[in-house]
N, C-alpha and C positions, 0 to 999 in steps of 0.2 A: 822611395824617396819622394816620388811624384805625389803619393798619397798624403804624406805629411805636408808637402807644401800646399796642397789643396785645402787640407784641414785647417792649416795656419791662415790661409786666407779667409775661410769661412769663419773662423773665431775672430778675426780682426773686423770684419764686417758686421758680425753679430755684437761685437763690443761697441763698435761705432753707433750702430742702431739704438742699442740699449742706453748709451749715454745720452743720445739725442732725446730718446724717449723719456729718461729721468728728468732732463733739463725742462721738457715740455710739461711732464707732469707737475714738476715743482712750480713752474710758472703759472699752471692753471689751478694750483691748489688741489691736485687730486692726489692725495697722500697714500691711498691704497695702491694706485698704479705706481707711484714712486717707489714705494716698498717692494713691489714685484720686480720692477726694473733693477733695483739695487741688488736683490737676491739673485737675479739672473746675471748682472755683471759680476757678482762675486763667483758664481759658478763658472762663468767663462774665463775669468782671470785664472781660476784653479786649473781648468782644463788647459789653458794656455802655458801655465806653469809646468805641468805634467808633460806637455809636448816638448817643451824646450829640454826638460830633464831627459826625455827619451832620446832627442836628437844629439844631446851631448854624449850619451852612453854609445849610441850608434857610431859617432864619428871617433870617440875615444877607442873603440875597438878596432877600428881600421887601421 
């Protein structure tokens, strides 16, 4: 369970950093960087969804 907790924290930090990066890229009109940031945000959201699904399964089985 500690592993999932640490993984969740890292995903949250990554999401926050990527959102800030996307905003900065948009404000400075660096659209390739914005596209990369949005792609990484999508991947991190998908990983967070999988983690939450896994946690629900673990708690359901207990």
